[in-house]
Z-matrix of the N, CA and C atoms (Angstrom, degrees):
N
C 1 1.500
C 2 1.654 1 113.03
N 3 1.352 2 110.43 1 -36.75
C 4 1.524 3 119.34 2 177.30
C 5 1.451 4 107.24 3 -54.75
N 6 1.328 5 118.01 4 -51.76
C 7 1.387 6 116.74 5 -175.51
C 8 1.675 7 117.31 6 -66.48
N 9 1.172 8 109.69 7 -29.83
C 10 1.561 9 118.74 8 170.41
C 11 1.513 10 107.26 9 -59.02
N 12 1.377 11 117.09 10 -56.13
C 13 1.446 12 115.82 11 -177.65
C 14 1.468 13 109.63 12 -57.56
N 15 1.298 14 120.17 13 -44.47
C 16 1.425 15 125.19 14 -168.07
C 17 1.521 16 106.05 15 -66.06
N 18 1.366 17 121.78 16 -39.30
C 19 1.424 18 120.78 17 176.59
C 20 1.413 19 114.84 18 -65.01
N 21 1.330 20 115.87 19 -40.42
C 22 1.485 21 119.83 20 -177.16
C 23 1.543 22 110.74 21 -66.75
N 24 1.432 23 114.27 22 -51.63
C 25 1.456 24 118.94 23 175.81
C 26 1.494 25 117.46 24 -52.86
N 27 1.314 26 111.92 25 -44.62
C 28 1.546 27 120.03 26 -177.24
C 29 1.528 28 107.21 27 -62.84
N 30 1.232 29 119.16 28 -29.36
C 31 1.474 30 124.16 29 -175.73
C 32 1.562 31 111.43 30 -78.30
N 33 1.329 32 112.85 31 -24.43
C 34 1.446 33 122.41 32 -179.98
C 35 1.547 34 115.65 33 -81.85
N 36 1.388 35 115.09 34 -32.92
C 37 1.465 36 115.91 35 -164.02
C 38 1.547 37 106.69 36 -103.91
N 39 1.424 38 112.91 37 171.00
C 40 1.391 39 121.07 38 -177.94
C 41 1.422 40 113.73 39 -91.84
N 42 1.370 41 117.64 40 -22.66
C 43 1.494 42 125.46 41 174.23
C 44 1.421 43 114.51 42 -115.15
N 45 1.313 44 118.88 43 72.69
C 46 1.458 45 123.21 44 -174.28
C 47 1.545 46 114.24 45 -55.31
N 48 1.336 47 118.20 46 -31.61
C 49 1.445 48 120.94 47 -179.60
C 50 1.518 49 114.34 48 -64.31
N 51 1.249 50 116.36 49 -23.35
C 52 1.428 51 125.27 50 -179.45
C 53 1.605 52 112.49 51 -79.32
N 54 1.288 53 117.00 52 -14.23
C 55 1.393 54 119.78 53 176.00
C 56 1.537 55 117.86 54 -70.67
N 57 1.422 56 113.43 55 126.49
C 58 1.418 57 115.46 56 179.65
C 59 1.541 58 104.58 57 -137.82
N 60 1.296 59 112.45 58 137.25
C 61 1.495 60 122.49 59 -170.34
C 62 1.594 61 103.67 60 -119.50
N 63 1.284 62 120.33 61 121.97
C 64 1.431 63 120.99 62 176.65
C 65 1.609 64 101.47 63 -120.39
N 66 1.366 65 108.75 64 147.87
C 67 1.479 66 117.33 65 -177.08
C 68 1.578 67 106.67 66 -121.51
N 69 1.231 68 113.22 67 125.91
C 70 1.538 69 123.51 68 173.88
C 71 1.488 70 109.97 69 -111.42
N 72 1.238 71 117.26 70 98.91
C 73 1.397 72 125.69 71 -177.36
C 74 1.508 73 114.97 72 -87.40
N 75 1.354 74 119.97 73 130.26
C 76 1.452 75 128.69 74 169.03
C 77 1.404 76 108.43 75 -106.68
N 78 1.368 77 114.59 76 -173.17
C 79 1.434 78 122.24 77 175.48
C 80 1.552 79 112.30 78 -69.33
N 81 1.401 80 115.01 79 -45.80
C 82 1.470 81 118.92 80 -178.85
C 83 1.576 82 113.83 81 -112.76
N 84 1.285 83 114.11 82 -10.84
C 85 1.433 84 117.74 83 -172.14
C 86 1.552 85 110.31 84 -134.33
N 87 1.331 86 118.68 85 153.89
C 88 1.368 87 133.57 86 -177.77
C 89 1.600 88 111.76 87 -128.44
N 90 1.341 89 117.52 88 121.82
C 91 1.453 90 113.39 89 175.45
C 92 1.565 91 104.81 90 -114.15
N 93 1.315 92 112.49 91 132.94
C 94 1.507 93 118.73 92 176.44
C 95 1.505 94 110.40 93 -107.86
N 96 1.287 95 116.85 94 121.63
C 97 1.397 96 124.53 95 -172.06
C 98 1.570 97 104.92 96 -102.20
N 99 1.370 98 121.96 97 111.06
C 100 1.433 99 128.58 98 -177.54
C 101 1.496 100 109.92 99 -103.68
N 102 1.283 101 113.05 100 118.94
C 103 1.475 102 124.80 101 178.44
C 104 1.452 103 109.00 102 -106.43
N 105 1.254 104 114.47 103 126.88
C 106 1.480 105 119.99 104 177.88
C 107 1.621 106 107.64 105 -132.48
N 108 1.367 107 113.42 106 166.67
C 109 1.504 108 119.26 107 169.38
C 110 1.416 109 109.60 108 -60.23
N 111 1.438 110 118.24 109 146.60
C 112 1.422 111 123.40 110 177.17
C 113 1.499 112 116.64 111 -56.92
N 114 1.345 113 116.94 112 -24.72
C 115 1.504 114 116.73 113 179.49
C 116 1.589 115 108.27 114 -85.81
N 117 1.330 116 119.30 115 -6.75
C 118 1.412 117 120.73 116 179.67
C 119 1.491 118 111.54 117 -102.21
N 120 1.224 119 127.27 118 -6.32
C 121 1.479 120 129.83 119 -174.06
C 122 1.497 121 109.39 120 -58.58
N 123 1.341 122 118.11 121 -37.35
C 124 1.435 123 118.24 122 -177.08
C 125 1.510 124 114.14 123 -74.96
N 126 1.293 125 112.06 124 -30.31
C 127 1.582 126 117.74 125 175.51
C 128 1.512 127 106.33 126 -63.32
N 129 1.289 128 122.68 127 -38.91
C 130 1.460 129 123.80 128 -171.33
C 131 1.488 130 110.79 129 -79.88
N 132 1.344 131 117.26 130 -32.93
C 133 1.445 132 124.14 131 177.38
C 134 1.494 133 110.60 132 -78.99
N 135 1.308 134 116.10 133 -44.74
C 136 1.626 135 123.48 134 -177.40
C 137 1.501 136 107.43 135 69.72
N 138 1.314 137 104.98 136 172.24
C 139 1.625 138 118.54 137 -176.88
C 140 1.545 139 107.14 138 -66.27
N 141 1.316 140 106.84 139 122.63
C 142 1.552 141 119.04 140 -178.76
C 143 1.574 142 112.47 141 63.29
N 144 1.289 143 116.87 142 15.67
C 145 1.367 144 121.63 143 -179.69
C 146 1.573 145 115.83 144 80.43
N 147 1.224 146 115.59 145 14.88
C 148 1.488 147 117.23 146 -176.87
C 149 1.505 148 114.22 147 -64.91
N 150 1.252 149 116.92 148 -38.11
C 151 1.551 150 122.95 149 178.63
C 152 1.587 151 105.68 150 -62.51
N 153 1.285 152 116.11 151 -48.97
C 154 1.496 153 117.66 152 -175.29
C 155 1.508 154 112.97 153 -70.37
N 156 1.350 155 114.76 154 -30.67
C 157 1.594 156 123.57 155 173.53
C 158 1.548 157 106.96 156 -65.91
N 159 1.262 158 114.18 157 -45.43
C 160 1.591 159 114.34 158 176.32
C 161 1.471 160 113.10 159 -62.25
N 162 1.309 161 117.78 160 -41.47
C 163 1.436 162 120.98 161 -178.98
C 164 1.484 163 109.26 162 -67.44
N 165 1.346 164 121.61 163 -40.27
C 166 1.347 165 127.05 164 175.44
C 167 1.458 166 117.63 165 -59.58
N 168 1.520 167 113.64 166 -37.25
C 169 1.444 168 119.05 167 175.41
C 170 1.525 169 107.27 168 -66.53
N 171 1.310 170 121.85 169 -44.08
C 172 1.480 171 124.84 170 -176.48
C 173 1.570 172 104.78 171 -58.08
N 174 1.250 173 118.21 172 -52.45
C 175 1.393 174 130.08 173 -169.70
C 176 1.628 175 105.59 174 -59.88
N 177 1.322 176 114.24 175 -44.45
C 178 1.445 177 116.59 176 -176.25
C 179 1.584 178 112.02 177 -71.80
N 180 1.405 179 113.27 178 -31.56
C 181 1.406 180 120.89 179 -179.98
C 182 1.615 181 109.16 180 -63.90
N 183 1.372 182 110.57 181 -49.07
C 184 1.511 183 120.35 182 -177.44
C 185 1.577 184 106.71 183 -64.11
N 186 1.323 185 118.87 184 -38.65
C 187 1.469 186 116.81 185 -176.01
C 188 1.385 187 109.22 186 -75.77
N 189 1.302 188 124.05 187 -34.28
C 190 1.561 189 125.24 188 175.22
C 191 1.390 190 115.89 189 -61.60
N 192 1.348 191 115.72 190 -23.32
C 193 1.411 192 122.58 191 178.39
C 194 1.520 193 109.38 192 -67.17
N 195 1.372 194 119.19 193 -38.65
C 196 1.461 195 122.36 194 -175.81
C 197 1.557 196 106.39 195 -103.91
N 198 1.370 197 119.34 196 22.08
C 199 1.469 198 123.54 197 171.04
C 200 1.602 199 112.07 198 74.94
N 201 1.300 200 124.87 199 20.33
C 202 1.410 201 121.98 200 178.55
C 203 1.652 202 111.12 201 -118.90
N 204 1.226 203 113.12 202 173.62
C 205 1.373 204 125.94 203 175.14
C 206 1.503 205 107.25 204 -106.97
N 207 1.440 206 119.27 205 141.75
C 208 1.388 207 123.14 206 179.59
C 209 1.428 208 117.19 207 -136.23
N 210 1.283 209 125.80 208 145.42
C 211 1.423 210 123.68 209 171.09
C 212 1.578 211 105.96 210 -143.54
N 213 1.335 212 115.64 211 170.25
C 214 1.441 213 123.38 212 -176.66
C 215 1.429 214 112.10 213 -130.11
N 216 1.233 215 116.30 214 140.30
C 217 1.603 216 127.61 215 165.33
C 218 1.460 217 110.66 216 -104.30
N 219 1.269 218 118.78 217 138.21
C 220 1.390 219 121.19 218 177.98
C 221 1.566 220 107.07 219 -114.06
N 222 1.293 221 122.49 220 119.98
C 223 1.454 222 123.17 221 178.57
C 224 1.531 223 108.35 222 -121.02
N 225 1.388 224 112.80 223 138.70
C 226 1.448 225 113.15 224 162.14
C 227 1.542 226 110.07 225 -100.31
N 228 1.274 227 117.28 226 162.93
C 229 1.433 228 118.28 227 -164.76
C 230 1.587 229 112.85 228 -57.26
N 231 1.297 230 118.64 229 -64.13
C 232 1.448 231 116.83 230 -172.99
C 233 1.553 232 119.64 231 -80.15
N 234 1.353 233 114.60 232 -20.02
C 235 1.457 234 120.47 233 -170.01
C 236 1.591 235 106.54 234 -97.26
N 237 1.288 236 117.78 235 -163.54
C 238 1.391 237 123.85 236 -170.09
C 239 1.547 238 110.94 237 -91.66
N 240 1.361 239 116.38 238 -162.04
C 241 1.439 240 124.62 239 -175.92
C 242 1.471 241 109.72 240 -103.62
N 243 1.378 242 113.36 241 142.19
C 244 1.454 243 125.78 242 174.18
C 245 1.512 244 105.06 243 -115.33
N 246 1.418 245 123.72 244 110.72
C 247 1.328 246 129.37 245 178.16
C 248 1.542 247 109.69 246 -89.92
N 249 1.260 248 115.61 247 123.99
C 250 1.519 249 116.87 248 179.70
C 251 1.631 250 107.74 249 -121.55
């Protein structure tokens, strides 16, 4: 799933080499932390969060296939965390 997220996010941003995906796995849930360049945060979130919501839908579908729950956190380098 990590590779899936990385491929999607790298296709969305202008600086793909700045994309870093971390996976925090629990017993029943997985959290994927997505770090992108500050200038790319808007591209990953999208207008009114539509891109982030679509990404969340894909991740939840892939996670349910293996019997887990999943969520994403989108971080820009210098600023805070946006939980989606």
